[in-house]
C-alpha positions as CSV (number, residue, x, y, z in Angstrom):
1,M,-72.4,-26.1,22.3
2,S,-74.9,-28.1,24.4
3,D,-74.6,-31.8,24.5
4,G,-78.3,-32.3,25.3
5,T,-77.9,-33.1,28.8
6,D,-79.3,-29.7,29.8
7,L,-82.5,-30.2,28.3
8,T,-85.7,-29.9,30.4
9,P,-88.0,-32.8,30.7
10,R,-90.7,-30.9,28.7
11,S,-88.2,-30.3,25.9
12,R,-87.2,-34.1,25.8
13,W,-90.8,-35.1,25.6
14,L,-91.3,-32.7,22.8
15,L,-88.5,-34.1,20.8
16,L,-89.6,-37.4,21.4
17,S,-93.4,-36.7,20.5
18,P,-93.1,-37.5,16.8
19,A,-91.5,-41.0,17.5
20,L,-94.2,-41.6,20.2
21,A,-97.1,-40.5,17.7
22,V,-95.9,-42.9,15.1
23,L,-95.8,-45.7,17.5
24,L,-99.2,-44.9,19.0
25,F,-101.1,-44.3,15.8
26,A,-99.1,-46.7,13.4
27,A,-98.5,-49.5,15.8
28,S,-100.4,-49.5,19.0
29,G,-103.4,-47.9,17.3
30,P,-104.3,-50.8,14.9
31,L,-103.5,-53.3,17.4
32,L,-105.8,-51.9,19.9
33,I,-108.6,-51.8,17.3
34,V,-108.0,-55.7,16.6
35,V,-108.1,-56.2,20.5
36,I,-111.5,-54.4,20.7
37,Y,-112.9,-56.1,17.8
38,S,-112.1,-59.4,19.4
39,F,-114.4,-58.8,22.4
40,L,-117.4,-57.8,20.2
41,A,-120.2,-59.7,18.5
42,S,-120.1,-60.5,14.8
43,G,-122.4,-58.8,12.5
44,D,-124.9,-60.6,10.2
45,Y,-123.3,-59.3,6.9
46,G,-119.8,-58.6,8.2
47,G,-118.3,-56.0,10.5
48,V,-119.2,-56.0,14.2
49,V,-122.0,-55.2,16.5
50,W,-121.0,-52.9,19.3
51,H,-121.6,-55.0,22.5
52,F,-119.3,-56.9,24.5
53,S,-119.1,-60.7,23.7
54,P,-116.4,-63.2,24.4
55,D,-117.7,-65.7,21.9
56,A,-114.9,-65.1,19.4
57,W,-112.3,-66.1,22.0
58,F,-114.2,-69.3,22.8
59,S,-114.6,-70.1,18.9
60,V,-110.7,-70.1,18.5
61,V,-110.6,-73.4,20.2
62,L,-114.2,-74.2,21.0
63,E,-117.3,-74.9,18.9
64,R,-121.1,-75.3,19.8
65,D,-122.9,-78.4,18.2
66,F,-125.5,-77.2,15.8
67,F,-128.0,-79.6,17.3
68,T,-127.4,-80.3,21.0
69,E,-125.8,-76.9,21.6
70,Q,-123.0,-78.5,23.5
71,L,-119.5,-77.1,23.6
72,G,-116.6,-79.2,22.1
73,F,-113.2,-78.6,20.7
74,A,-113.1,-76.8,17.3
75,D,-111.2,-79.7,15.6
76,A,-110.7,-77.7,12.4
77,H,-109.1,-74.8,14.0
78,L,-106.9,-76.9,16.1
79,S,-105.8,-79.0,13.1
80,I,-104.8,-75.6,11.5
81,F,-102.9,-74.6,14.4
82,W,-101.1,-78.0,14.5
83,R,-100.4,-77.8,10.8
84,S,-99.0,-74.2,10.9
85,I,-96.8,-74.6,14.0
86,K,-95.7,-78.1,12.4
87,L,-94.8,-76.7,9.0
88,S,-93.2,-73.6,10.4
89,F,-90.9,-75.6,12.5
90,M,-90.1,-78.0,9.6
91,T,-89.5,-75.1,7.5
92,A,-86.9,-73.8,10.2
93,V,-85.3,-77.2,10.3
94,L,-85.1,-77.7,6.5
95,T,-83.6,-74.2,5.9
96,F,-81.0,-74.8,8.7
97,I,-80.0,-78.1,6.9
98,F,-79.4,-76.3,3.7
99,G,-78.5,-72.8,5.1
100,F,-75.8,-73.9,7.6
101,P,-73.4,-75.6,4.9
102,T,-74.3,-72.6,2.6
103,A,-73.2,-70.0,5.2
104,Y,-70.2,-71.9,5.9
105,F,-69.1,-72.3,2.4
106,I,-69.4,-68.6,1.7
107,A,-67.7,-67.7,5.0
108,T,-64.6,-69.9,4.1
109,R,-64.2,-68.2,0.6
110,P,-61.5,-65.6,0.0
111,K,-62.9,-62.2,1.1
112,E,-63.0,-60.9,-2.4
113,K,-65.3,-63.6,-3.5
114,R,-67.8,-63.7,-0.6
115,D,-69.8,-60.7,-2.0
116,F,-70.5,-62.6,-5.1
117,W,-71.8,-65.5,-3.4
118,M,-73.9,-63.3,-1.0
119,L,-75.4,-61.6,-4.1
120,L,-76.6,-65.0,-5.4
121,I,-78.3,-65.5,-2.0
122,M,-79.9,-62.0,-2.2
123,I,-81.2,-62.4,-5.8
124,P,-84.5,-64.0,-4.9
125,F,-85.4,-61.0,-2.8
126,W,-85.3,-59.0,-5.9
127,T,-88.2,-61.1,-7.3
128,N,-91.8,-60.8,-6.1
129,L,-92.8,-63.5,-3.8
130,L,-95.8,-64.5,-5.8
131,I,-93.7,-65.1,-8.7
132,R,-91.3,-67.2,-6.8
133,T,-94.3,-69.3,-5.5
134,F,-95.5,-69.8,-8.9
135,A,-92.0,-71.0,-10.0
136,I,-92.1,-73.7,-7.4
137,M,-95.6,-74.5,-8.7
138,E,-94.4,-75.0,-12.2
139,L,-91.8,-77.3,-10.8
140,I,-93.9,-79.9,-8.9
141,R,-97.2,-79.8,-10.8
142,A,-98.4,-83.0,-12.4
143,E,-97.0,-81.7,-15.9
144,G,-94.1,-79.8,-14.4
145,T,-90.4,-80.0,-14.7
146,V,-89.9,-82.7,-11.9
147,N,-92.6,-85.1,-13.1
148,S,-91.6,-84.7,-16.7
149,A,-88.0,-85.4,-15.9
150,L,-88.7,-88.3,-13.8
151,M,-91.0,-89.8,-16.4
152,A,-88.4,-89.3,-19.1
153,L,-85.9,-91.4,-17.2
154,G,-88.3,-94.0,-16.5
155,I,-88.3,-93.7,-12.8
156,I,-91.9,-93.3,-12.5
157,D,-94.9,-94.1,-15.0
158,E,-97.3,-91.6,-13.9
159,P,-97.0,-88.2,-12.4
160,I,-96.5,-87.9,-8.5
161,Q,-98.9,-85.7,-6.8
162,M,-96.9,-83.1,-5.0
163,L,-99.0,-80.1,-5.6
164,F,-101.8,-79.0,-3.1
165,T,-100.1,-81.1,-0.2
166,E,-98.2,-80.1,3.0
167,F,-95.1,-81.2,1.2
168,S,-95.5,-78.5,-1.5
169,I,-96.2,-75.8,1.2
170,L,-92.9,-77.0,3.1
171,L,-91.0,-76.8,0.0
172,G,-92.3,-73.4,-1.1
173,M,-91.7,-71.8,2.4
174,A,-88.1,-73.4,2.6
175,Y,-87.2,-71.8,-0.8
176,V,-88.8,-68.5,0.1
177,Y,-87.4,-68.1,3.6
178,L,-83.9,-69.9,2.9
179,P,-82.0,-66.5,2.6
180,L,-83.3,-65.5,6.0
181,M,-81.6,-68.4,7.6
182,V,-78.4,-68.0,5.7
183,L,-77.8,-64.3,6.4
184,P,-77.6,-64.5,10.3
185,I,-75.6,-67.8,10.2
186,Y,-73.0,-66.2,7.7
187,A,-72.8,-62.9,9.8
188,S,-71.8,-65.1,12.9
189,M,-69.5,-67.2,10.7
190,E,-67.8,-64.1,9.1
191,R,-66.6,-63.1,12.7
192,F,-65.4,-66.6,13.4
193,D,-61.8,-67.2,14.2
194,F,-61.1,-70.2,11.9
195,S,-57.7,-70.9,13.6
196,L,-59.7,-72.5,16.4
197,V,-60.7,-75.3,13.8
198,E,-57.0,-75.9,13.1
199,A,-56.4,-76.0,16.8
200,G,-59.2,-78.6,17.0
201,Y,-57.6,-80.9,14.4
202,D,-54.3,-80.5,16.1
203,L,-55.8,-81.8,19.2
204,Y,-56.8,-85.0,17.1
205,A,-60.5,-84.0,17.0
206,T,-62.5,-85.3,14.1
207,R,-64.4,-83.2,11.7
208,W,-67.7,-84.0,13.4
209,Q,-66.3,-83.1,16.9
210,V,-64.9,-79.8,15.5
211,L,-68.2,-79.0,14.0
212,R,-70.3,-79.8,17.0
213,R,-67.8,-78.6,19.9
214,V,-66.1,-75.7,18.3
215,I,-68.0,-74.2,15.3
216,F,-71.6,-74.7,16.2
217,P,-71.5,-73.3,19.9
218,L,-69.7,-70.1,18.6
219,V,-72.3,-69.5,15.7
220,K,-75.3,-70.6,17.8
221,P,-76.6,-67.0,18.1
222,G,-76.8,-66.8,14.4
223,V,-78.6,-70.2,14.2
224,I,-81.1,-69.0,16.7
225,A,-81.7,-65.7,14.8
226,G,-82.0,-67.3,11.6
227,S,-84.5,-69.9,13.1
228,I,-86.8,-67.0,14.6
229,L,-86.6,-64.9,11.3
230,V,-87.8,-68.2,9.5
231,F,-90.4,-69.4,12.0
232,V,-92.1,-66.2,12.6
233,P,-93.1,-65.4,9.0
234,S,-93.8,-69.0,8.2
235,L,-96.3,-69.1,10.9
236,G,-98.4,-66.2,9.5
237,A,-97.6,-67.1,5.8
238,Y,-100.5,-66.7,3.4
239,V,-99.4,-66.5,-0.3
240,T,-97.4,-69.7,-0.3
241,P,-100.0,-71.9,1.5
242,R,-102.7,-70.3,-0.6
243,V,-101.1,-70.9,-4.0
244,L,-99.3,-74.2,-3.2
245,G,-101.9,-75.6,-0.9
246,G,-104.8,-74.9,-3.3
247,G,-107.1,-74.0,-0.4
248,K,-107.1,-77.5,0.8
249,Q,-104.1,-77.1,3.3
250,L,-105.1,-74.0,5.3
251,M,-102.7,-72.3,7.5
252,L,-103.2,-69.6,10.2
253,G,-102.8,-66.8,7.8
254,N,-105.3,-68.4,5.4
255,L,-107.8,-69.0,8.3
256,I,-107.6,-65.3,9.4
257,E,-108.1,-63.9,6.0
258,L,-111.1,-66.3,5.6
259,Q,-112.8,-64.9,8.7
260,F,-112.2,-61.3,7.5
261,G,-113.4,-62.3,4.0
262,A,-115.8,-65.0,3.0
263,G,-116.6,-65.9,6.6
264,R,-117.5,-62.3,7.6
265,N,-116.7,-63.0,11.2
266,W,-114.4,-60.2,12.1
267,P,-114.2,-60.8,15.9
268,L,-113.0,-64.4,15.3
269,G,-110.4,-63.1,12.7
270,A,-109.4,-60.6,15.4
271,A,-109.1,-63.3,18.1
272,L,-107.1,-65.6,15.8
273,S,-104.9,-62.7,14.9
274,L,-104.0,-62.1,18.4
275,T,-103.6,-65.8,19.0
276,L,-101.0,-65.7,16.3
277,L,-99.3,-62.7,17.8
278,A,-99.2,-64.6,21.3
279,I,-97.5,-67.6,19.7
280,V,-94.9,-65.3,18.0
281,M,-94.4,-63.6,21.3
282,V,-93.7,-67.0,22.9
283,A,-91.3,-67.8,20.2
284,L,-89.5,-64.6,20.6
285,I,-89.4,-65.0,24.5
286,L,-87.7,-68.5,23.9
287,Y,-85.0,-66.8,21.5
288,V,-84.2,-64.1,23.9
289,R,-83.9,-66.6,26.8
290,A,-81.8,-68.9,24.7
291,A,-79.5,-66.1,23.4
292,G,-79.2,-64.7,26.9
293,D,-78.2,-68.1,28.3
294,D,-75.6,-68.5,25.4
295,E,-73.9,-65.1,26.2
296,V,-73.6,-66.0,29.9
297,R,-71.9,-69.4,28.9
298,H,-69.6,-67.8,26.5
299,G,-69.0,-64.6,28.3
């Protein structure tokens, strides 16, 4: 029986052609269209005008004054960039704060009970994202569960405005993406040899020292993977900022949708999409470097 080593180059290309076709037309093809659109002029009623124009790329960070025609920074776009990166980073930090002890708790349970706890972590994935977002909205709105409970306890006299703020978006994204932080950390901790913890205690290390110098360095790849899995989708989130932000706290995903929708500026929407892609690529490169350095240090 042939083991495949005697295949001719032509036969190998024929075998690879279905996968290459999928990559070309399902992945690279749409991306190429977005790249082309970003270098075209905007039509008066949407769409594009087929002649070369770099205006869309200039409009990502620059804008022309309506009266003086002078170029200046597009403060609205830059503030949305900053808000998107800031909230995405804070979401990654918040999910780590809650996800790390959660993963540690599950990893230290008896093996026959871990599946039950992991099931509880996975249950939110069984529910539509929009429904989960509306659930958070019900909790923090003016007449919602949180404000009603605080007023009933006499802690506050009037409802706290939490909805349609950056806090509400952060809370919603942290809730939605928390499982994406827990799963990779748990995967690292499940392979962790907890006899090393006992060895640390035998050497008179405190719990904080054991956590910082024994546990965390060995589960760091899971932490980095979880951070990327949370940061990347948070950066392009659309539903959660749209519902919980109420259109007042736009993020990159909402800005891109606005250009392809009501703004009818497809080239700018395409340029913003590629800008988002570039930010994600930078985050992934940093992850690969951090993971590579960690593997070198720990063999």
